[in-house]
C-alpha positions as YAML, in Angstrom:
chain: A
units: angstrom
residues:
- id: 1
  name: MET
  ca: [1.30, -37.32, -45.86]
- id: 2
  name: LYS
  ca: [-1.67, -37.54, -43.60]
- id: 3
  name: LYS
  ca: [0.53, -38.54, -40.68]
- id: 4
  name: VAL
  ca: [2.83, -35.69, -41.27]
- id: 5
  name: SER
  ca: [0.02, -33.12, -41.29]
- id: 6
  name: ILE
  ca: [-1.12, -34.48, -38.00]
- id: 7
  name: TYR
  ca: [2.35, -34.32, -36.48]
- id: 8
  name: LEU
  ca: [2.74, -30.66, -37.68]
- id: 9
  name: LEU
  ca: [-0.82, -29.80, -36.41]
- id: 10
  name: SER
  ca: [0.06, -31.33, -33.22]
- id: 11
  name: LEU
  ca: [3.68, -29.45, -33.00]
- id: 12
  name: THR
  ca: [1.78, -26.13, -33.85]
- id: 13
  name: ALA
  ca: [-0.59, -26.65, -30.76]
- id: 14
  name: LEU
  ca: [2.21, -27.53, -28.49]
- id: 15
  name: VAL
  ca: [4.21, -24.42, -29.38]
- id: 16
  name: PHE
  ca: [0.94, -22.33, -29.07]
- id: 17
  name: LEU
  ca: [0.18, -23.67, -25.61]
- id: 18
  name: PHE
  ca: [3.62, -23.30, -24.41]
- id: 19
  name: ALA
  ca: [3.86, -19.63, -25.76]
- id: 20
  name: THR
  ca: [0.41, -18.89, -24.06]
- id: 21
  name: GLY
  ca: [1.53, -20.36, -20.71]
- id: 22
  name: GLN
  ca: [4.45, -18.25, -20.78]
- id: 23
  name: SER
  ca: [2.53, -14.97, -21.53]
- id: 24
  name: GLN
  ca: [0.14, -16.02, -18.71]
- id: 25
  name: ALA
  ca: [3.12, -16.69, -16.38]
- id: 26
  name: GLN
  ca: [4.52, -13.16, -17.29]
- id: 27
  name: MET
  ca: [1.01, -11.49, -16.82]
- id: 28
  name: PHE
  ca: [0.53, -13.06, -13.33]
- id: 29
  name: SER
  ca: [4.13, -12.60, -11.91]
- id: 30
  name: PRO
  ca: [4.69, -10.18, -9.06]
- id: 31
  name: ALA
  ca: [5.99, -6.94, -10.16]
- id: 32
  name: PRO
  ca: [9.79, -6.67, -9.53]
- id: 33
  name: SER
  ca: [9.24, -3.11, -8.21]
- id: 34
  name: PRO
  ca: [5.79, -3.43, -6.48]
- id: 35
  name: ALA
  ca: [3.76, -0.10, -6.19]
- id: 36
  name: ALA
  ca: [3.73, 1.51, -2.73]
- id: 37
  name: HIS
  ca: [1.89, 4.42, -1.14]
- id: 38
  name: VAL
  ca: [2.33, 6.46, 2.14]
- id: 39
  name: SER
  ca: [0.32, 9.25, 3.57]
- id: 40
  name: GLN
  ca: [0.15, 11.32, 6.63]
- id: 41
  name: VAL
  ca: [-1.83, 13.96, 7.95]
- id: 42
  name: VAL
  ca: [0.44, 16.81, 9.49]
- id: 43
  name: GLY
  ca: [-1.52, 19.89, 11.04]
- id: 44
  name: PHE
  ca: [-4.37, 20.38, 8.56]
- id: 45
  name: THR
  ca: [-2.43, 18.94, 5.44]
- id: 46
  name: LYS
  ca: [-2.53, 15.45, 4.19]
- id: 47
  name: ILE
  ca: [0.75, 14.60, 2.54]
- id: 48
  name: SER
  ca: [0.79, 11.55, 0.08]
- id: 49
  name: MET
  ca: [3.47, 9.83, -1.94]
- id: 50
  name: ASP
  ca: [3.11, 7.13, -4.48]
- id: 51
  name: TYR
  ca: [6.07, 5.28, -5.72]
- id: 52
  name: SER
  ca: [7.49, 1.77, -6.92]
- id: 53
  name: SER
  ca: [9.74, 0.06, -4.75]
- id: 54
  name: PRO
  ca: [12.97, -1.56, -6.25]
- id: 55
  name: ALA
  ca: [15.11, -3.98, -4.49]
- id: 56
  name: VAL
  ca: [18.89, -3.80, -3.88]
- id: 57
  name: LYS
  ca: [19.45, -7.37, -4.94]
- id: 58
  name: GLY
  ca: [23.12, -7.65, -3.85]
- id: 59
  name: ARG
  ca: [23.89, -4.47, -6.03]
- id: 60
  name: LYS
  ca: [25.74, -1.30, -5.06]
- id: 61
  name: VAL
  ca: [22.94, 1.32, -5.52]
- id: 62
  name: PHE
  ca: [24.24, 4.81, -5.03]
- id: 63
  name: GLY
  ca: [27.30, 5.44, -7.37]
- id: 64
  name: GLU
  ca: [26.86, 2.23, -9.45]
- id: 65
  name: LEU
  ca: [23.04, 1.44, -10.13]
- id: 66
  name: GLU
  ca: [22.28, 5.12, -9.65]
- id: 67
  name: LYS
  ca: [25.34, 7.23, -11.03]
- id: 68
  name: PHE
  ca: [26.42, 10.36, -8.98]
- id: 69
  name: GLY
  ca: [25.68, 13.46, -10.55]
- id: 70
  name: VAL
  ca: [22.73, 12.04, -12.58]
- id: 71
  name: THR
  ca: [19.32, 12.93, -11.56]
- id: 72
  name: TRP
  ca: [17.16, 9.74, -10.72]
- id: 73
  name: ARG
  ca: [13.47, 9.30, -10.67]
- id: 74
  name: ALA
  ca: [13.54, 8.53, -6.91]
- id: 75
  name: GLY
  ca: [11.73, 5.08, -7.54]
- id: 76
  name: ALA
  ca: [11.11, 2.75, -10.52]
- id: 77
  name: ASN
  ca: [8.59, 2.19, -13.31]
- id: 78
  name: ALA
  ca: [5.98, 5.35, -12.96]
- id: 79
  name: PRO
  ca: [7.30, 8.54, -11.73]
- id: 80
  name: THR
  ca: [7.30, 9.14, -7.89]
- id: 81
  name: THR
  ca: [4.73, 11.58, -6.91]
- id: 82
  name: ILE
  ca: [4.09, 13.75, -3.92]
- id: 83
  name: GLU
  ca: [0.80, 15.50, -3.14]
- id: 84
  name: PHE
  ca: [-0.16, 18.06, -0.67]
- id: 85
  name: SER
  ca: [-3.85, 18.85, 0.13]
- id: 86
  name: THR
  ca: [-3.17, 22.45, 1.20]
- id: 87
  name: PRO
  ca: [-0.39, 24.93, 0.51]
- id: 88
  name: VAL
  ca: [2.88, 24.10, 1.98]
- id: 89
  name: ARG
  ca: [6.46, 25.62, 2.25]
- id: 90
  name: ILE
  ca: [9.46, 23.77, 1.10]
- id: 91
  name: GLY
  ca: [12.87, 25.35, 1.55]
- id: 92
  name: ASP
  ca: [12.17, 29.15, 0.86]
- id: 93
  name: LYS
  ca: [9.41, 28.57, -1.36]
- id: 94
  name: ASN
  ca: [5.41, 28.47, -1.13]
- id: 95
  name: ILE
  ca: [4.15, 25.56, -2.62]
- id: 96
  name: PRO
  ca: [0.49, 25.42, -3.92]
- id: 97
  name: ALA
  ca: [-1.70, 22.41, -3.17]
- id: 98
  name: GLY
  ca: [-1.56, 19.82, -5.83]
- id: 99
  name: LYS
  ca: [0.48, 16.63, -7.13]
- id: 100
  name: TYR
  ca: [4.06, 16.81, -8.15]
- id: 101
  name: THR
  ca: [6.89, 14.55, -9.27]
- id: 102
  name: LEU
  ca: [9.92, 14.26, -7.11]
- id: 103
  name: PHE
  ca: [13.58, 13.47, -8.25]
- id: 104
  name: ILE
  ca: [16.88, 13.06, -6.65]
- id: 105
  name: THR
  ca: [20.30, 14.10, -7.59]
- id: 106
  name: PRO
  ca: [22.86, 11.88, -5.65]
- id: 107
  name: GLN
  ca: [26.41, 13.05, -5.16]
- id: 108
  name: ALA
  ca: [29.81, 11.18, -4.19]
- id: 109
  name: SER
  ca: [30.09, 13.62, -1.23]
- id: 110
  name: GLY
  ca: [28.24, 16.67, 0.27]
- id: 111
  name: GLU
  ca: [24.83, 17.56, -0.17]
- id: 112
  name: TRP
  ca: [22.37, 15.85, -2.45]
- id: 113
  name: THR
  ca: [19.35, 17.68, -4.50]
- id: 114
  name: ILE
  ca: [15.81, 16.84, -4.09]
- id: 115
  name: HIS
  ca: [13.81, 18.20, -6.89]
- id: 116
  name: ILE
  ca: [9.97, 18.99, -6.97]
- id: 117
  name: ASN
  ca: [8.82, 19.09, -10.41]
- id: 118
  name: SER
  ca: [6.27, 21.81, -11.31]
- id: 119
  name: LYS
  ca: [5.07, 19.94, -14.41]
- id: 120
  name: GLY
  ca: [4.48, 16.49, -13.11]
- id: 121
  name: ASN
  ca: [6.87, 15.29, -15.58]
- id: 122
  name: ALA
  ca: [9.00, 12.10, -15.53]
- id: 123
  name: VAL
  ca: [12.91, 12.30, -15.74]
- id: 124
  name: TYR
  ca: [12.70, 10.78, -19.11]
- id: 125
  name: ALA
  ca: [10.87, 14.14, -20.34]
- id: 126
  name: TYR
  ca: [14.41, 15.66, -19.89]
- id: 127
  name: THR
  ca: [16.75, 12.95, -21.34]
- id: 128
  name: LYS
  ca: [18.39, 13.55, -24.66]
- id: 129
  name: ASP
  ca: [20.87, 11.34, -26.24]
- id: 130
  name: GLY
  ca: [20.78, 8.96, -23.39]
- id: 131
  name: LYS
  ca: [21.70, 11.65, -20.95]
- id: 132
  name: VAL
  ca: [19.59, 13.80, -18.48]
- id: 133
  name: ASP
  ca: [19.48, 17.43, -19.54]
- id: 134
  name: GLU
  ca: [19.95, 18.65, -15.81]
- id: 135
  name: THR
  ca: [19.63, 22.29, -16.69]
- id: 136
  name: ALA
  ca: [16.34, 21.76, -18.31]
- id: 137
  name: LEU
  ca: [15.07, 19.72, -15.52]
- id: 138
  name: SER
  ca: [16.22, 22.08, -12.83]
- id: 139
  name: ASN
  ca: [14.27, 24.89, -14.73]
- id: 140
  name: ASP
  ca: [11.09, 23.06, -14.21]
- id: 141
  name: ASP
  ca: [11.76, 22.68, -10.44]
- id: 142
  name: ILE
  ca: [8.88, 24.47, -8.44]
- id: 143
  name: VAL
  ca: [11.38, 23.93, -5.65]
- id: 144
  name: SER
  ca: [14.82, 22.16, -5.13]
- id: 145
  name: VAL
  ca: [16.24, 21.54, -1.63]
- id: 146
  name: LYS
  ca: [19.68, 20.49, -0.63]
- id: 147
  name: ALA
  ca: [20.15, 17.55, 2.09]
- id: 148
  name: THR
  ca: [22.85, 15.52, 3.55]
- id: 149
  name: PRO
  ca: [22.48, 11.93, 3.19]
- id: 150
  name: THR
  ca: [23.10, 9.65, 6.23]
- id: 151
  name: THR
  ca: [24.56, 6.13, 5.94]
- id: 152
  name: GLY
  ca: [24.07, 3.17, 8.18]
- id: 153
  name: ASN
  ca: [25.19, -0.33, 8.83]
- id: 154
  name: ASP
  ca: [21.85, -2.00, 8.05]
- id: 155
  name: VAL
  ca: [20.69, -2.63, 4.54]
- id: 156
  name: GLN
  ca: [17.18, -1.40, 3.53]
- id: 157
  name: GLU
  ca: [16.33, -3.99, 0.76]
- id: 158
  name: ARG
  ca: [13.39, -2.22, -0.62]
- id: 159
  name: LEU
  ca: [13.24, 1.49, -1.39]
- id: 160
  name: THR
  ca: [10.79, 2.95, 1.17]
- id: 161
  name: TYR
  ca: [9.42, 6.49, 1.71]
- id: 162
  name: SER
  ca: [8.21, 7.54, 5.18]
- id: 163
  name: ILE
  ca: [6.56, 10.84, 6.42]
- id: 164
  name: SER
  ca: [6.75, 11.77, 9.95]
- id: 165
  name: ALA
  ca: [4.48, 14.40, 11.47]
- id: 166
  name: GLU
  ca: [7.07, 15.48, 13.89]
- id: 167
  name: ASN
  ca: [5.72, 18.26, 15.79]
- id: 168
  name: ASN
  ca: [2.56, 18.16, 13.80]
- id: 169
  name: LYS
  ca: [3.38, 21.31, 12.00]
- id: 170
  name: VAL
  ca: [6.59, 20.54, 9.98]
- id: 171
  name: ALA
  ca: [6.66, 17.15, 8.29]
- id: 172
  name: LYS
  ca: [9.79, 14.97, 7.71]
- id: 173
  name: VAL
  ca: [9.75, 13.07, 4.65]
- id: 174
  name: THR
  ca: [12.55, 10.29, 4.16]
- id: 175
  name: MET
  ca: [13.76, 8.19, 1.55]
- id: 176
  name: ALA
  ca: [15.65, 5.00, 2.53]
- id: 177
  name: TRP
  ca: [17.33, 2.60, 0.38]
- id: 178
  name: GLU
  ca: [20.45, 0.20, 0.86]
- id: 179
  name: LYS
  ca: [22.31, 1.84, 3.69]
- id: 180
  name: THR
  ca: [21.38, 5.48, 2.75]
- id: 181
  name: LYS
  ca: [18.50, 7.82, 4.21]
- id: 182
  name: LEU
  ca: [17.75, 11.25, 2.78]
- id: 183
  name: SER
  ca: [15.46, 13.61, 4.42]
- id: 184
  name: PHE
  ca: [13.83, 17.02, 3.79]
- id: 185
  name: MET
  ca: [11.26, 19.06, 5.75]
- id: 186
  name: VAL
  ca: [7.71, 20.22, 4.59]
- id: 187
  name: ASP
  ca: [6.27, 23.16, 6.60]
- id: 188
  name: THR
  ca: [2.41, 22.80, 6.60]
- id: 189
  name: GLN
  ca: [2.01, 26.27, 7.85]
- id: 190
  name: VAL
  ca: [-0.09, 25.47, 10.69]
- id: 191
  name: ASP
  ca: [0.23, 28.88, 12.38]
- id: 192
  name: GLN
  ca: [-0.47, 30.81, 9.21]
- id: 193
  name: LYS
  ca: [-3.58, 28.72, 8.55]
- id: 194
  name: MET
  ca: [-4.93, 29.45, 12.17]
- id: 195
  name: GLU
  ca: [-4.45, 33.19, 11.68]
- id: 196
  name: GLY
  ca: [-6.46, 32.85, 8.65]
- id: 197
  name: PHE
  ca: [-9.06, 30.95, 10.38]
- id: 198
  name: LYS
  ca: [-9.31, 33.83, 12.97]
- id: 199
  name: THR
  ca: [-9.40, 36.51, 10.26]
- id: 200
  name: ALA
  ca: [-12.08, 34.61, 8.50]
- id: 201
  name: PHE
  ca: [-14.23, 34.56, 11.61]
...
């Protein structure tokens, strides 16, 4: 009986050590979609983006992993955010300084939609019965813009965002993943700000 008790105790200890080791291995494993950050000063405005960077891993991304016609969180894990240190203009809308979430609706052909969410919500805030309520999501856009994606031959393994200062007045924000690139422009309103400075002095 004593030998049985010792055996059971040893077995329990081994199971505990194995489980602990597995938990620690998971705790210290690299994130499959690592956090990423990009920022650029354009004119008088700092534009910053925080996102997670998933990998292609041999999959077809747009049309399969991310369905056409379904708004996507434009990243992974936490919502993708874009922040402006001063007011800017995107499309035909003036956007106050602040931090917003960004979504993308891919399409099988033609223009895609880039959504800038006014409430900082995640896509999941608009999910009902496993489907995105596209109308509710669009209603919370502070602005949405249409853009035509470009397709290349080289594969961009990890999702990446870049911000180009262009003429140091209007920034170009680009999403690149798999073989697709999608860009939109952000007018930092340099001329208007300079006029404001002149008026102030």
